[in-house]
C-alpha positions as CSV (number, residue, x, y, z in Angstrom):
1,M,-4.2,-10.9,-7.2
2,I,-4.5,-11.8,-10.8
3,A,-8.3,-11.2,-10.6
4,L,-7.6,-7.8,-9.2
5,L,-5.2,-7.0,-12.1
6,L,-7.7,-8.2,-14.6
7,A,-10.3,-5.9,-13.1
8,F,-8.0,-3.0,-14.0
9,T,-8.2,-3.8,-17.7
10,G,-11.9,-3.1,-18.1
11,P,-13.7,0.1,-19.1
12,A,-14.3,3.0,-16.8
13,L,-17.3,1.2,-15.3
14,A,-15.0,-1.5,-14.0
15,V,-13.1,0.9,-11.6
16,D,-15.0,-0.3,-8.6
17,P,-12.4,-3.0,-7.8
18,V,-9.8,-0.3,-7.8
19,L,-11.8,1.6,-5.3
20,M,-12.1,-1.5,-3.1
21,F,-8.4,-2.0,-3.4
22,L,-7.7,1.5,-2.2
23,L,-10.1,1.3,0.7
24,S,-8.6,-2.1,1.7
25,A,-5.1,-0.6,1.5
26,A,-6.2,2.4,3.6
27,R,-7.7,0.2,6.3
28,E,-4.6,-2.0,6.3
29,M,-2.3,1.0,6.6
30,I,-4.5,2.4,9.5
31,V,-4.3,-1.0,11.4
32,K,-0.5,-1.2,10.8
33,A,0.1,2.3,11.9
34,A,-1.9,1.7,15.1
35,A,0.1,-1.5,15.8
36,R,3.4,0.4,15.2
37,E,2.4,3.1,17.7
38,Q,1.6,0.4,20.3
39,A,4.8,-1.4,19.8
40,A,7.1,1.6,19.6
41,A,10.4,0.1,20.6
42,A,13.9,1.2,19.9
43,A,14.9,0.3,16.4
44,E,18.1,-1.6,16.1
45,P,20.1,-1.3,12.8
46,P,19.5,-4.2,10.4
47,A,22.1,-6.9,10.7
48,A,24.3,-7.4,7.6
49,V,23.4,-10.7,6.0
50,A,24.2,-12.0,2.5
51,T,20.8,-13.8,2.2
52,Y,18.0,-14.4,4.5
53,P,18.5,-17.8,6.2
54,G,16.8,-20.6,4.4
55,T,16.2,-18.4,1.3
56,V,18.1,-17.1,-1.7
57,V,16.7,-13.6,-1.2
58,Q,19.2,-10.8,-0.4
59,P,18.3,-7.7,1.6
60,A,19.2,-5.6,-1.4
61,D,16.5,-7.4,-3.4
62,L,13.9,-6.4,-0.9
63,K,15.1,-2.8,-0.8
64,R,14.9,-2.6,-4.6
65,L,11.4,-4.1,-4.6
66,I,10.3,-1.7,-1.9
67,D,11.8,1.3,-3.8
68,E,10.2,0.3,-7.1
69,S,6.8,-0.6,-5.7
70,F,6.2,2.2,-3.2
71,T,7.4,5.2,-5.2
72,Y,4.7,7.4,-3.6
73,L,6.3,7.0,-0.2
74,S,9.2,9.0,1.0
75,Q,12.7,7.4,1.3
76,A,12.3,7.4,5.1
77,Q,9.0,5.6,4.8
78,R,10.4,3.1,2.4
79,R,13.3,2.6,4.8
80,E,10.8,2.0,7.7
81,I,9.1,-0.7,5.6
82,F,12.4,-2.4,4.9
83,D,13.6,-2.2,8.5
84,S,10.3,-3.7,9.8
85,L,10.3,-6.5,7.2
86,H,14.0,-7.2,7.7
87,A,13.5,-7.5,11.5
88,A,10.6,-9.9,11.0
89,L,12.7,-12.0,8.6
90,M,15.7,-12.1,10.9
91,D,13.6,-13.1,13.9
92,P,14.4,-16.8,14.7
93,K,10.8,-17.4,15.6
94,N,9.9,-16.8,11.9
95,A,12.5,-19.2,10.5
96,A,9.8,-21.6,9.3
97,V,7.8,-18.9,7.5
98,R,10.5,-16.7,6.0
99,G,9.9,-17.9,2.4
100,P,6.1,-17.5,2.6
101,M,6.6,-14.1,4.2
102,I,8.8,-12.9,1.4
103,E,6.5,-14.3,-1.2
104,Y,3.4,-12.7,0.3
105,F,5.2,-9.3,0.6
106,A,6.4,-9.5,-3.0
107,E,2.9,-10.3,-4.3
108,R,1.5,-7.3,-2.3
109,A,4.3,-5.0,-3.5
110,I,3.8,-6.0,-7.1
111,A,0.0,-5.5,-6.8
112,V,0.5,-2.0,-5.3
113,R,2.8,-1.1,-8.2
114,A,0.3,-2.5,-10.8
115,A,-2.5,-0.5,-9.2
116,Q,-0.3,2.7,-9.3
117,D,0.4,2.1,-13.0
118,R,-3.3,1.4,-13.8
119,L,-4.5,4.5,-11.9
120,A,-1.8,6.7,-13.6
121,N,-3.1,5.5,-17.0
122,L,-6.8,6.3,-16.3
123,S,-8.3,9.1,-18.4
124,Q,-9.7,12.2,-16.7
125,P,-13.3,11.0,-17.2
126,E,-12.4,7.6,-15.7
127,K,-10.7,9.4,-12.7
128,A,-13.9,11.5,-12.2
129,L,-16.0,8.3,-12.3
130,L,-13.7,6.7,-9.7
131,A,-13.9,9.8,-7.5
132,A,-17.7,9.7,-7.7
133,D,-17.7,6.1,-6.7
134,F,-15.3,6.9,-3.9
135,R,-17.6,9.6,-2.7
136,K,-20.5,7.1,-2.4
137,Q,-18.3,4.6,-0.6
138,V,-17.0,7.1,1.8
139,A,-20.5,8.4,2.5
140,A,-21.3,5.0,3.9
141,L,-18.4,4.9,6.3
142,P,-18.4,6.0,9.9
143,E,-17.1,9.5,10.3
144,E,-13.9,8.3,12.1
145,E,-13.0,6.0,9.2
146,A,-13.6,8.7,6.6
147,A,-11.4,11.0,8.6
148,Q,-8.6,8.4,8.7
149,I,-8.8,7.9,5.0
150,A,-8.7,11.7,4.4
151,D,-5.6,11.9,6.6
152,L,-3.9,9.2,4.6
153,L,-4.8,11.1,1.4
154,R,-3.5,14.4,2.8
155,R,-0.2,12.7,3.8
156,N,0.1,11.1,0.3
157,L,0.2,7.6,1.8
158,L,-2.0,5.9,-0.7
159,P,-0.7,4.6,-4.0
160,V,-2.6,7.1,-6.2
161,P,-1.4,9.7,-8.7
162,S,-1.4,13.3,-7.3
163,D,-4.3,14.5,-9.4
164,L,-6.5,11.6,-8.4
165,N,-5.4,12.0,-4.8
166,E,-6.7,15.6,-4.9
167,M,-10.0,14.4,-6.5
168,L,-10.4,11.8,-3.8
169,L,-9.7,14.4,-1.1
170,A,-12.3,16.7,-2.6
171,A,-14.8,13.8,-2.7
172,I,-14.3,13.2,1.1
173,G,-14.7,17.0,1.6
174,D,-18.1,16.8,-0.2
175,R,-19.3,14.3,2.4
C-alpha cells in the first residue's frame, strides 16, 4: 500500500499506478457484485455490540471509516458495505480472523481515500494524461470488461472525482 501511495507523489508521467489501482478496484467491485447477486439472502439487522468480540474495535468506528473513505458512494451503498462487513465480523466461523479482517479492510479503505485525494489534486493536464493512458488500457480489454467498467463509471462507483469520471467515460466511448 505504501508503494502505491508513493507512486501518487510523482509527476504526471507516474499516473500509471493510479490507472492500475482503478482497474483493480473496478475488477474487484465487479467480482463482489456478482458474488452478492448469487448470495442474495434476506438481510438481518446488525446486532448491537459494544465491540467486536476479541477486538477493541466498535461498530461505530467502522461506520465512520466507511463514511470517510467511500465518500463517492451513496449513504445506502455505504450502509450496505457496513452491513456486509458487520455480518462477516459477527459470524462465529470468523472468530479467529476478526482482527486481520478489520486490519485488511482499514488498509483498503485508507488506500481508497488516499487515491481519491490524489486524483482530486491532479491538474487538468495530468487528468488528460491519465485519461489517455486509461483509453489505451481499456482498448486492450475484452468488450465485456470494458462495458462493465463503463457501467461502474456511469453509476459513479469508482473513487474518482466527477470531472475525471467524465473524462474516463469519454475515453471508453472512444474505444
